[in-house]
C-alpha positions in Angstrom: -14.4 -6.5 -12.3 -14.0 -9.0 -9.5 -10.9 -8.4 -7.7 -8.3 -11.2 -7.7 -5.4 -12.0 -5.3 -2.1 -13.9 -5.6 0.8 -14.4 -3.5 4.5 -14.0 -4.6 7.7 -15.4 -2.5 10.8 -13.0 -2.2 13.9 -14.2 -1.0 16.1 -12.3 1.5 19.9 -12.7 1.4 22.7 -11.0 3.2 25.8 -9.9 1.1 28.5 -7.9 2.5 26.3 -6.2 4.9 23.5 -5.5 2.5 20.3 -7.1 2.7 19.0 -8.0 -0.9 15.5 -9.1 -1.7 14.7 -10.5 -5.0 11.8 -12.8 -6.7 12.0 -15.5 -9.4 8.3 -14.7 -10.1 9.2 -11.0 -10.8 12.4 -10.8 -12.7 13.9 -7.5 -12.0 12.7 -7.3 -8.8 15.9 -6.1 -6.6 15.5 -4.2 -3.4 18.7 -3.8 -1.4 19.8 -1.7 1.6 22.2 -1.6 4.5 18.9 -1.2 6.6 17.2 -4.3 6.5 13.9 -2.9 7.9 13.9 -0.3 5.2 14.5 -2.8 2.5 11.4 -4.8 3.8 9.4 -1.9 4.1 10.2 -0.8 0.5 9.3 -4.0 -1.2 5.5 -3.2 -1.7 6.2 0.0 -3.5 9.0 -1.8 -5.6 6.6 -4.7 -6.4 3.9 -2.3 -7.3 6.0 -0.2 -9.8 7.5 -3.4 -11.3 4.1 -4.9 -11.9 2.9 -1.7 -13.5 6.1 -1.4 -15.8 6.0 -5.1 -16.7 2.3 -5.8 -16.9 0.4 -2.4 -17.3 -1.7 -2.8 -14.3 -2.1 -0.9 -11.1 -2.0 -3.4 -8.2 -2.1 -3.2 -4.3 0.8 -5.0 -2.5 0.9 -5.6 1.2 3.2 -7.6 3.6 1.5 -10.6 5.1 3.4 -10.0 8.2 5.1 -7.0 9.6 8.9 -6.8 10.0 8.9 -7.7 13.8 7.2 -10.8 13.1 9.2 -11.6 10.1 12.4 -11.2 12.1 11.1 -13.4 14.9 10.8 -16.3 12.3 14.3 -15.5 11.2 15.7 -15.6 14.6 14.0 -19.0 15.3 15.6 -20.4 12.0 19.0 -19.0 13.0 18.8 -20.6 16.5 17.8 -23.8 14.9 20.6 -23.6 12.4 23.2 -22.8 15.3 22.0 -25.7 17.2 22.3 -28.0 14.3 25.8 -26.9 13.6 26.7 -27.3 17.2 25.4 -31.0 17.1 27.2 -31.6 13.8 30.5 -30.0 15.1 30.3 -32.2 18.3 31.0 -35.3 16.4 28.0 -37.0 17.9 25.6 -39.1 16.0 22.0 -38.2 16.3 19.6 -40.9 16.0 15.8 -40.7 15.3 13.3 -43.3 16.9 9.7 -44.1 16.4 8.0 -45.2 19.4 4.6 -47.0 19.3 2.5 -49.3 21.4 3.6 -53.0 21.7 0.5 -54.0 19.5 2.5 -52.3 16.6 0.0 -49.0 16.2 2.3 -46.1 15.8 -0.2 -43.8 14.6 -2.8 -43.5 17.1 -0.9 -41.7 19.8 -3.2 -42.7 22.6 -1.7 -44.0 25.9 
């Protein structure tokens, strides 16, 4: 039998101090903990067990990135959201411009 692989997307939410992970592709997946790292690390086992219950197959499940890398991405998103909020709250208009050469070539990017 040829092994196959697929990817699912799990959503993380924070509710009343609890970190909750769910997945539309796997109805019934619900992992929650007050300790975010624990919930994150519990996901492969929960997905494996749910897949076995729902489909009757043993599967291997692994995180694509570890918790520390996941948190770096999360922190970057939060910083961007905070900065966007600051700009919106400052009541300043932010305008975007396209700058190109005078011959009308916007795509080449050469100087």
